[in-house]
N, C-alpha and C positions, 0 to 999 in steps of 0.2 A: 725328438727333433733331429733333423739333419742340417748341418751348416754348409751353405754354399761357399766354396772356396774363394770366389770373387765377391766383392762387396758392392752393393748397389742400393740407391735410395728408394727406387721403386716408383718415383713420381716425376722425374725429369723427362724431357722429350725423348731421350735415348732409351731410358728404361721402359717408357710407355710403348715404344716401338719394338721392344724385345732385345735391344742392344745393351743389356745390363752391364757388359764388360766395359762399355764406354760411358758409364754414368757420369754426369756432369758434377755431381756433388760428393761422391764417396772419397775421392782422392784429395787430401788436404793440400796437395801441391798445385791444385788448380785444374780448370777444365781441360787444359791441353796436356796434362801430365799422363794420361792413359789409365789403364786398368789398375784398380786397387784390389789387393788380395792379401790374405793372411800369410805372415812369414816371409814377405818379400823384401827386396832391397829398398833403399831410401826413396827411390823414384816412385814406388808403389804405395807410399803412405808415410812411413812404414807402419804396418800393424803387426803386433806380436803373433807368433805362430800359435797353434792350438794344441800342442803336445804339452799340456800343463794341467794342474789340478782345477784351475778356474780360468775362464776366458770372458772377456768383454766383447760382445757382438754388436758392432755398429749397425744401425738400421735393421734391428732384429726382426721387425715385422716383415721385411723383405728377405733378409739373408737367411732366416730360419724357415724350414718347411716341416710341418707336422707329419709324423710317421704313423701309419696305422699299426695296430698291434701285430698284424701278420708279418711285418718286416722286422727282422732281427737286427741287432747292433752290427753283426758281421756283414749282413747284407747292406746296411746303411752306409758303412764306411766308404765303399767305392762310389756311392751315389753322390758323395760330397764333391768329388773332383774327377777321378779318372773315367768313370762311366759316362758322365755327361760330356766330357771332352772327346771321348771316342765317338759318341753319338753325334756331337757337333761336327766332327770330321766327316762323317758319312753324309750329314745334311749339307755341309759346304760343298762336298763333291757331287751333290745332286744325284746320289745313288737312286736308281729306279729299277723296276721289275726287269729281270733278265740281264742286268749289267755284269760285266766282268771287272773286278776291282783289284788293284794292287795296293797293298799296305806295306809301306817301308818302315820297319821298326816294329819289333814284336815284344816290346816292354809292356808295362801295365796298360798304358793308353792305347798302344797298338793292338793289344788283345781285345780291348773293348771296341776299337774301331772295326776289327774283324767281326765281332758279334753284332755290332750295330749295322754294318753293311748288309749282313744276311737278314737281319730283322727288317731292314728297309727295302729288301727286295732283290739284292744281288743273287745271281745264280752261281757265281764262282768268285772266290777271293784267293789271290795269290799273295802269300806272306813272305817278306824278304827280311832276313836277319842272318846272323852267323853264330849265335849262342844256342847250343843244342837244346837246353831245357825250354827256352823261349820258342824255338821252332816246334818242339813237341807240344807245348801248350797251344800254339796256333793250329797244329794238326788236330788236336782234340776238339777244336771248334770247327772242324771240317774244312779248314783252309788247305790249299796246296802250297807246300813250303819250298822256299828257295834259299839255299845257303850261299851267300855271296862270296864266301871264302873258298867254296868248292867249284863255283862256276860263275860266269859273268851274268848278273841278274837280268840285264836288259836282253841279252841273247836268249836266256831261259824264258823270259816272258814272251818274247816274240815267237819262240818255238811253240810255246803252249797256247798261243792265240793265232796260229796259222799265219804268222808274219805281220799281223795287223797291229797288235798292241792292245792294251787294256782301255776300256771305256772311261774309267775313273781311276785316279790315284790319290792316296792319302799319305802325306809325309808326317809320320808320327815320331820322327827322330829329332829333328832340329839340330841345334849346335853340337849335340853329342854324336854327330855322324862320324867323327874320327874314331879310329880303332883304339880300344883301351890299351893295346899293346904297342901303340905307336911311340917311338922314341923322340928325342929332342928335335930330330930333323923334320918331324911332322909339322912343327910350328912354322917352318920356313914359308909356307904358303897357306896361312890359316884360312883365308876365305875359300880357297879351292877345296880344302879338306872339309870345312864346315858345311859346304853346299853340296857334298857328294850325293846325299839322298835326293836332293832337288834335281840334280843333273840326271840321275838314274830315272827319276819319275818323269821328267820331260822327255827323255829318250824313249821310255817304255810306253808312253801314252799313244793311243791311236790319234789320228788327225781329228781335230774338233773335240778332243777329250777335255776333261775337267780335272784340275789339280787342286786339292785341298791341303793347306799347310796348317797343321796344328802343333807341330814340333816348334819349340821356342827358339828363336834366333835373336842374337844380340842386335841392337839398333845400329851397331857399327859395321855389320856385315854388308859388303858392297857387291859381292859376286853372285850373279844369277844369269842363266842362259836365256836372256830375254829375246834375242834374235831368233833362236830356234823355236821358242814357244810362240813367237809371233808368226813365224812361217808355217807352223802347224795349226794355226787358229785355235790355240788352247785357251780355255777359260781358267783364270787363276783366282782362287778365293782363299782367304787366310784370316788369322786373328786369334785373339784370346776367346775362350768359350764364354758364352752368355749363360752361365750355369742356371740362374734362377728361371730362365725360359724353359729349360728342359727337365729340371729335377722333378717337378710334380708328375710329369708324364712317365718318367722312369720309375718313380716310386710305385705308380700304378702297375707298370709291367712286372715289377718284382712282387707286388702284392698278389697278383693273379697267377704267379708261377711261370710267366712267360720266359723269365730269365732269372738266374741265381748269381748275382755278382760276387757272392762270398767265395766262389771257387777261385777267384784271383788271389786270395790270401793264402800264401804258401808258408808263412812263418809267423809265429807269435813270440815276441820278445818282450821283456820288461822295459818299462820306460827308463830305468837306470842303465840299460844296455843300449840306449839309443845311438850313441856315438859309434859303437862297434857295428851296430846294425846298418847305419848309414854307410860306413866304410865298406862293409861286405857287399851292399847293394851297388855302390859306386864301382867296386872292383869286379862286378858281374859274377860273383861267386855262384856256383851251381845251386839251383833250387830256390833262389831268393828273388822271386818275381815281384811280390808285394808283401810287406811286413806289417803286421798289426802290433802296436806297442800297447801292452797291458799295464795299467797302474799296479805298482808293487808297494808292499808295506814298507 
């Protein structure tokens, strides 16, 4: 079985419409509290995380999805969260045949947004990041990479699209848009820093393009270039992934060999090393794109 990272009852009006992330019943804080998910803050439930010997799964008949024997544990791990989130990003962006798509952020979710954009019909994907191993991983998925520390990403995208811009853009960065090397001065204008990927995306989109936001932002964020987006007739779509809506489809893609999500797992650490593993990932240490934590004796 694979566990969907967001929790949903499966029978309320939102779940029945496919908006599992907005389930009316899963979050004990009430119908207006928003998405419930494992390992989140108090506002999301809270529900304990799943890096444990045993776990209680609310609404298990909906939250659990049976796996065929052809799908390995390593392939199933990304299907719980990062693969459906990337797939959801491409769906939100309304990627269609022949589109040129920009993906901002080449972390684990960004990698699956790249894969998903191609699977959904994109002819080109331009991937923006500054961490070498993440750019190399994006290149391995046949994306054209742009290092935003080496060149202005908006100018690069315009150059690569004949001055027009991309048809669709996916923000897979969210609040982590600030540089990991930024000093204390970087917090002087937190909203501006946090919305950097959004600003690049709005700038880089062609007129009448679509922006999908799957990077997580704080409810307190107030800064967004709404006037520029309005003047370009952009479509904005965003939100938490409705995992249960997409997981069965992705399981089938993996079963048939159309995609192998286990390639995203770059490291295997013991559960007892979880804290150091998290710290290494947070510091963007080379080669740590996605870590699998193995139970240890």
